[in-house]
Every structure is written in C-alpha cells, then in structure tokens.
DRENBATOR-533734 format. One record per atom (N, C-alpha, C): residue number from 0; atom name; y, x, z. Coordinates in pm, 1 decimal, always signed. Layout:
# residues N
+-----+-------+----------+----------+----------+
: num : atome :       yy :       xx :       zz :
+-----+-------+----------+----------+----------+
: NUM :    CA :        Y :        X :        Z :
...
+-----+-------+----------+----------+----------+
END
This chain:
# residues 79
+-----+-------+----------+----------+----------+
: num : atome :       yy :       xx :       zz :
+-----+-------+----------+----------+----------+
:   0 :     N :  +2546.1 : +15968.8 :  +2302.9 :
:   0 :    CA :  +2503.2 : +16067.5 :  +2417.7 :
:   0 :     C :  +2636.1 : +16176.4 :  +2452.4 :
:   1 :     N :  +2686.7 : +16104.0 :  +2597.9 :
:   1 :    CA :  +2804.7 : +16196.5 :  +2643.9 :
:   1 :     C :  +2737.4 : +16315.8 :  +2650.6 :
:   2 :     N :  +2814.2 : +16449.4 :  +2624.7 :
:   2 :    CA :  +2778.3 : +16520.7 :  +2589.9 :
:   2 :     C :  +2846.7 : +16658.9 :  +2701.5 :
:   3 :     N :  +2896.0 : +16570.1 :  +2817.6 :
:   3 :    CA :  +2934.8 : +16592.0 :  +2974.8 :
:   3 :     C :  +2847.4 : +16542.1 :  +3103.3 :
:   4 :     N :  +2782.0 : +16497.6 :  +3039.0 :
:   4 :    CA :  +2655.0 : +16463.0 :  +3102.1 :
:   4 :     C :  +2541.8 : +16517.3 :  +3066.8 :
:   5 :     N :  +2454.2 : +16486.9 :  +3120.6 :
:   5 :    CA :  +2305.0 : +16555.5 :  +3189.5 :
:   5 :     C :  +2227.6 : +16464.1 :  +3187.4 :
:   6 :     N :  +2180.8 : +16458.6 :  +3014.3 :
:   6 :    CA :  +2052.0 : +16355.9 :  +2948.0 :
:   6 :     C :  +1910.8 : +16341.9 :  +3039.8 :
:   7 :     N :  +1836.3 : +16266.9 :  +3047.3 :
:   7 :    CA :  +1721.9 : +16240.7 :  +3182.4 :
:   7 :     C :  +1699.0 : +16125.9 :  +3126.9 :
:   8 :     N :  +1626.0 : +16145.4 :  +2943.9 :
:   8 :    CA :  +1581.5 : +16030.7 :  +2835.8 :
:   8 :     C :  +1452.7 : +15989.4 :  +2923.5 :
:   9 :     N :  +1419.4 : +15875.8 :  +2916.1 :
:   9 :    CA :  +1283.3 : +15854.8 :  +2943.7 :
:   9 :     C :  +1254.8 : +15735.5 :  +2808.6 :
:  10 :     N :  +1109.3 : +15723.9 :  +2817.3 :
:  10 :    CA :  +1134.4 : +15705.1 :  +2663.7 :
:  10 :     C :  +1085.6 : +15554.9 :  +2755.3 :
:  11 :     N :  +1096.7 : +15468.9 :  +2729.2 :
:  11 :    CA :  +1096.6 : +15243.5 :  +2752.7 :
:  11 :     C :   +950.5 : +15183.2 :  +2658.4 :
:  12 :     N :   +964.4 : +15208.5 :  +2577.3 :
:  12 :    CA :   +891.9 : +15149.4 :  +2484.5 :
:  12 :     C :   +898.7 : +15204.3 :  +2379.4 :
:  13 :     N :   +780.0 : +15231.2 :  +2301.0 :
:  13 :    CA :   +763.4 : +15246.0 :  +2126.4 :
:  13 :     C :   +645.9 : +15228.8 :  +2040.4 :
:  14 :     N :   +656.7 : +15266.0 :  +1959.3 :
:  14 :    CA :   +535.4 : +15214.1 :  +1838.1 :
:  14 :     C :   +575.9 : +15307.9 :  +1744.0 :
:  15 :     N :   +507.2 : +15292.4 :  +1621.7 :
:  15 :    CA :   +479.3 : +15334.7 :  +1531.4 :
:  15 :     C :   +684.8 : +15253.7 :  +1454.8 :
:  16 :     N :   +666.5 : +15389.2 :  +1411.8 :
:  16 :    CA :   +849.5 : +15408.5 :  +1378.8 :
:  16 :     C :   +930.7 : +15371.2 :  +1409.1 :
:  17 :     N :   +899.8 : +15306.3 :  +1601.5 :
:  17 :    CA :   +998.7 : +15235.1 :  +1642.1 :
:  17 :     C :   +989.5 : +15285.5 :  +1777.3 :
:  18 :     N :  +1115.1 : +15332.6 :  +1855.8 :
:  18 :    CA :  +1144.1 : +15361.1 :  +1981.8 :
:  18 :     C :  +1265.6 : +15342.3 :  +2092.0 :
:  19 :     N :  +1187.8 : +15307.6 :  +2214.8 :
:  19 :    CA :  +1366.0 : +15309.1 :  +2283.3 :
:  19 :     C :  +1343.6 : +15414.6 :  +2403.2 :
:  20 :     N :  +1480.1 : +15404.7 :  +2405.4 :
:  20 :    CA :  +1436.4 : +15571.3 :  +2554.2 :
:  20 :     C :  +1584.1 : +15541.3 :  +2627.9 :
:  21 :     N :  +1590.1 : +15515.9 :  +2762.4 :
:  21 :    CA :  +1722.4 : +15488.1 :  +2824.3 :
:  21 :     C :  +1720.9 : +15675.1 :  +2875.2 :
:  22 :     N :  +1847.9 : +15689.9 :  +2870.4 :
:  22 :    CA :  +1899.6 : +15819.4 :  +2891.3 :
:  22 :     C :  +2002.9 : +15789.7 :  +3078.8 :
:  23 :     N :  +1901.6 : +15857.4 :  +3160.4 :
:  23 :    CA :  +1899.9 : +15743.6 :  +3262.7 :
:  23 :     C :  +2104.1 : +15849.1 :  +3355.9 :
:  24 :     N :  +2174.7 : +15981.7 :  +3295.5 :
:  24 :    CA :  +2280.9 : +16025.8 :  +3284.2 :
:  24 :     C :  +2391.7 : +15978.3 :  +3217.3 :
:  25 :     N :  +2432.7 : +15959.3 :  +3100.0 :
:  25 :    CA :  +2494.0 : +15868.4 :  +2973.0 :
:  25 :     C :  +2426.6 : +15700.2 :  +3025.8 :
:  26 :     N :  +2358.4 : +15655.5 :  +3059.8 :
:  26 :    CA :  +2295.0 : +15486.1 :  +3130.3 :
:  26 :     C :  +2331.4 : +15447.4 :  +2947.1 :
:  27 :     N :  +2277.6 : +15468.3 :  +2895.4 :
:  27 :    CA :  +2260.5 : +15427.0 :  +2748.7 :
:  27 :     C :  +2166.8 : +15424.9 :  +2703.1 :
:  28 :     N :  +2097.6 : +15332.6 :  +2622.0 :
:  28 :    CA :  +1954.2 : +15294.2 :  +2584.3 :
:  28 :     C :  +1956.8 : +15331.9 :  +2394.4 :
:  29 :     N :  +1882.3 : +15443.7 :  +2402.8 :
:  29 :    CA :  +1874.9 : +15437.1 :  +2216.6 :
:  29 :     C :  +1795.2 : +15375.5 :  +2146.2 :
:  30 :     N :  +1777.5 : +15273.3 :  +2058.9 :
:  30 :    CA :  +1644.6 : +15216.7 :  +2012.2 :
:  30 :     C :  +1687.7 : +15341.3 :  +1875.2 :
:  31 :     N :  +1581.4 : +15296.8 :  +1846.6 :
:  31 :    CA :  +1489.8 : +15379.7 :  +1690.4 :
:  31 :     C :  +1432.0 : +15336.2 :  +1622.9 :
:  32 :     N :  +1470.3 : +15295.8 :  +1566.9 :
:  32 :    CA :  +1379.2 : +15243.4 :  +1422.1 :
:  32 :     C :  +1389.9 : +15307.9 :  +1298.0 :
:  33 :     N :  +1327.8 : +15356.6 :  +1291.9 :
:  33 :    CA :  +1241.5 : +15504.6 :  +1150.4 :
:  33 :     C :  +1353.4 : +15659.8 :  +1212.0 :
:  34 :     N :  +1435.0 : +15586.7 :  +1017.7 :
:  34 :    CA :  +1564.2 : +15710.5 :  +1077.5 :
:  34 :     C :  +1657.1 : +15676.1 :  +1119.3 :
:  35 :     N :  +1694.0 : +15511.4 :  +1144.8 :
:  35 :    CA :  +1759.4 : +15523.5 :  +1208.4 :
:  35 :     C :  +1789.8 : +15511.5 :  +1386.3 :
:  36 :     N :  +1907.5 : +15463.1 :  +1475.0 :
:  36 :    CA :  +1931.5 : +15491.7 :  +1558.9 :
:  36 :     C :  +2037.4 : +15505.4 :  +1616.6 :
:  37 :     N :  +2000.5 : +15369.9 :  +1755.4 :
:  37 :    CA :  +2174.1 : +15305.1 :  +1808.9 :
:  37 :     C :  +2149.0 : +15296.4 :  +1879.0 :
:  38 :     N :  +2230.3 : +15370.5 :  +1977.4 :
:  38 :    CA :  +2282.0 : +15373.6 :  +2092.2 :
:  38 :     C :  +2354.8 : +15281.1 :  +2166.8 :
:  39 :     N :  +2279.2 : +15225.9 :  +2267.2 :
:  39 :    CA :  +2328.0 : +15036.9 :  +2297.4 :
:  39 :     C :  +2405.3 : +15082.1 :  +2465.8 :
:  40 :     N :  +2566.1 : +14991.6 :  +2517.8 :
:  40 :    CA :  +2560.6 : +15007.0 :  +2645.2 :
:  40 :     C :  +2439.5 : +14930.6 :  +2725.3 :
:  41 :     N :  +2416.4 : +14942.6 :  +2837.9 :
:  41 :    CA :  +2286.5 : +14781.6 :  +2942.5 :
:  41 :     C :  +2296.8 : +14636.6 :  +2823.3 :
:  42 :     N :  +2487.0 : +14597.1 :  +2899.9 :
:  42 :    CA :  +2448.9 : +14519.3 :  +2879.5 :
:  42 :     C :  +2431.8 : +14463.5 :  +2718.4 :
:  43 :     N :  +2490.3 : +14540.9 :  +2596.5 :
:  43 :    CA :  +2398.3 : +14514.6 :  +2436.6 :
:  43 :     C :  +2309.3 : +14490.7 :  +2432.1 :
:  44 :     N :  +2194.4 : +14603.5 :  +2497.4 :
:  44 :    CA :  +2083.1 : +14552.3 :  +2515.6 :
:  44 :     C :  +2004.7 : +14400.7 :  +2540.2 :
:  45 :     N :  +2040.9 : +14373.1 :  +2672.4 :
:  45 :    CA :  +2032.7 : +14269.0 :  +2711.6 :
:  45 :     C :  +2055.2 : +14160.5 :  +2646.8 :
:  46 :     N :  +2155.5 : +14166.6 :  +2534.6 :
:  46 :    CA :  +2247.4 : +14053.4 :  +2422.4 :
:  46 :     C :  +2160.4 : +14080.3 :  +2322.2 :
:  47 :     N :  +2083.8 : +14140.3 :  +2306.6 :
:  47 :    CA :  +1973.3 : +14178.1 :  +2192.5 :
:  47 :     C :  +1849.1 : +14145.1 :  +2193.9 :
:  48 :     N :  +1838.0 : +14180.9 :  +2372.1 :
:  48 :    CA :  +1671.2 : +14110.9 :  +2398.2 :
:  48 :     C :  +1705.2 : +13952.9 :  +2327.2 :
:  49 :     N :  +1785.3 : +13870.4 :  +2456.3 :
:  49 :    CA :  +1832.5 : +13757.2 :  +2382.2 :
:  49 :     C :  +1793.2 : +13694.2 :  +2193.2 :
:  50 :     N :  +1891.8 : +13760.1 :  +2143.8 :
:  50 :    CA :  +1922.7 : +13697.2 :  +2001.1 :
:  50 :     C :  +1774.7 : +13737.3 :  +1911.2 :
:  51 :     N :  +1730.4 : +13875.4 :  +1963.6 :
:  51 :    CA :  +1545.5 : +13858.4 :  +1949.8 :
:  51 :     C :  +1525.8 : +13851.1 :  +1954.3 :
:  52 :     N :  +1467.0 : +13694.8 :  +2059.6 :
:  52 :    CA :  +1373.8 : +13613.7 :  +2157.8 :
:  52 :     C :  +1424.0 : +13493.1 :  +2047.8 :
:  53 :     N :  +1577.5 : +13481.6 :  +2037.5 :
:  53 :    CA :  +1561.3 : +13351.0 :  +1979.7 :
:  53 :     C :  +1516.4 : +13329.5 :  +1840.2 :
:  54 :     N :  +1523.3 : +13510.3 :  +1800.0 :
:  54 :    CA :  +1518.8 : +13490.0 :  +1618.2 :
:  54 :     C :  +1364.0 : +13393.7 :  +1595.9 :
:  55 :     N :  +1287.6 : +13536.7 :  +1751.2 :
:  55 :    CA :  +1127.3 : +13510.1 :  +1698.9 :
:  55 :     C :  +1100.1 : +13374.7 :  +1687.9 :
:  56 :     N :  +1117.6 : +13282.4 :  +1816.8 :
:  56 :    CA :  +1170.6 : +13134.6 :  +1867.7 :
:  56 :     C :  +1152.8 : +13118.9 :  +1687.8 :
:  57 :     N :  +1250.7 : +13133.7 :  +1694.6 :
:  57 :    CA :  +1313.6 : +13006.8 :  +1510.6 :
:  57 :     C :  +1256.4 : +13041.3 :  +1370.2 :
:  58 :     N :  +1155.9 : +13138.8 :  +1398.4 :
:  58 :    CA :  +1059.1 : +13239.1 :  +1276.8 :
:  58 :     C :   +925.1 : +13145.0 :  +1293.1 :
:  59 :     N :   +930.5 : +13150.2 :  +1432.2 :
:  59 :    CA :   +779.8 : +13071.8 :  +1448.4 :
:  59 :     C :   +828.6 : +12926.6 :  +1413.4 :
:  60 :     N :   +841.7 : +12860.1 :  +1427.1 :
:  60 :    CA :   +906.6 : +12675.1 :  +1403.9 :
:  60 :     C :   +846.6 : +12688.3 :  +1245.6 :
:  61 :     N :   +995.7 : +12780.3 :  +1197.2 :
:  61 :    CA :   +986.4 : +12805.0 :  +1038.9 :
:  61 :     C :   +817.9 : +12765.8 :   +953.8 :
:  62 :     N :   +755.9 : +12895.2 :  +1067.1 :
:  62 :    CA :   +588.1 : +12895.4 :  +1006.1 :
:  62 :     C :   +548.6 : +12766.3 :  +1017.4 :
:  63 :     N :   +564.8 : +12756.2 :  +1145.2 :
:  63 :    CA :   +505.8 : +12663.7 :  +1137.7 :
:  63 :     C :   +459.2 : +12489.3 :  +1058.4 :
:  64 :     N :   +657.2 : +12438.4 :  +1025.4 :
:  64 :    CA :   +717.7 : +12419.9 :   +934.4 :
:  64 :     C :   +630.4 : +12392.2 :   +789.1 :
:  65 :     N :   +578.8 : +12514.7 :   +737.8 :
:  65 :    CA :   +565.2 : +12581.6 :   +645.3 :
:  65 :     C :   +350.1 : +12543.1 :   +627.8 :
:  66 :     N :   +307.8 : +12528.3 :   +798.0 :
:  66 :    CA :   +184.4 : +12547.1 :   +825.8 :
:  66 :     C :   +137.2 : +12340.7 :   +808.3 :
:  67 :     N :   +215.4 : +12295.8 :   +897.2 :
:  67 :    CA :   +172.8 : +12108.4 :   +885.1 :
:  67 :     C :   +354.4 : +12051.7 :   +871.0 :
:  68 :     N :   +410.8 : +12054.0 :   +785.9 :
:  68 :    CA :   +479.4 : +11974.4 :   +684.5 :
:  68 :     C :   +538.7 : +11869.2 :   +741.2 :
:  69 :     N :   +456.0 : +11845.6 :   +856.1 :
:  69 :    CA :   +485.0 : +11653.0 :   +965.3 :
:  69 :     C :   +569.3 : +11703.3 :  +1066.7 :
:  70 :     N :   +581.0 : +11896.4 :  +1115.2 :
:  70 :    CA :   +646.9 : +11950.9 :  +1195.5 :
:  70 :     C :   +790.5 : +11937.6 :  +1201.2 :
:  71 :     N :   +905.5 : +11926.7 :  +1232.2 :
:  71 :    CA :   +993.1 : +11843.9 :  +1200.6 :
:  71 :     C :  +1079.7 : +11985.8 :  +1319.5 :
:  72 :     N :  +1161.4 : +12094.7 :  +1279.7 :
:  72 :    CA :  +1279.7 : +12156.4 :  +1346.7 :
:  72 :     C :  +1362.7 : +12028.4 :  +1378.1 :
:  73 :     N :  +1453.0 : +11919.3 :  +1436.5 :
:  73 :    CA :  +1503.4 : +11908.4 :  +1481.4 :
:  73 :     C :  +1427.2 : +11857.0 :  +1600.5 :
:  74 :     N :  +1334.4 : +11860.9 :  +1599.5 :
:  74 :    CA :  +1206.8 : +11796.4 :  +1743.0 :
:  74 :     C :  +1324.7 : +11905.1 :  +1889.0 :
:  75 :     N :  +1329.9 : +12060.7 :  +1792.9 :
:  75 :    CA :  +1392.0 : +12118.6 :  +1890.7 :
:  75 :     C :  +1552.6 : +12129.3 :  +1849.5 :
:  76 :     N :  +1589.0 : +12222.9 :  +2037.1 :
:  76 :    CA :  +1756.3 : +12246.5 :  +2004.4 :
:  76 :     C :  +1701.2 : +12365.2 :  +2051.6 :
:  77 :     N :  +1755.3 : +12387.0 :  +1894.2 :
:  77 :    CA :  +1724.1 : +12576.9 :  +1872.0 :
:  77 :     C :  +1826.0 : +12632.0 :  +1899.4 :
:  78 :     N :  +1945.8 : +12533.4 :  +1905.8 :
:  78 :    CA :  +2121.5 : +12681.8 :  +1810.8 :
:  78 :     C :  +2139.1 : +12752.0 :  +1936.0 :
+-----+-------+----------+----------+----------+
END
C-alpha cells in the first residue's frame, strides 16, 4: 500500500485463515492467506478469480473421474 495515500480498508470476504481486504485509497486488494499477504491491482484480482474458477472446475472433473471411471475428461473443452 502506498504511504502517500489515506488507506481506507474494507473487508470484502473472510474466513478461517483467509481474508480479502480492499483499500479504497490505494485501489489495491490484499489477499491474506495465513501468514502470507499478497497485494493485487484490481485487474490482477479479476485474473486470479478466473484462474481459480478454472482450477476448481478441473478439480471437480478429476474427482468425478475417480468416482465414475466411465466419465471421460475429453468430453469437456476445459483448456
């Protein structure tokens, strides 16, 4: 966060060991994962959202394959 700006932090979401905070003054999102804190510009946050969504879908498909062997990953265009 920039020192020359007035930080106005807003908690956007949070849970055990994870919190997302937005600073209006800096226009930066802080993702806190346990002891790790990452500051992201808003475009980077949206990119991270997309990538995490893709990963979650692929993980669900991989789990479905393990539960139902006749399920084929190739049925979906997940690239």
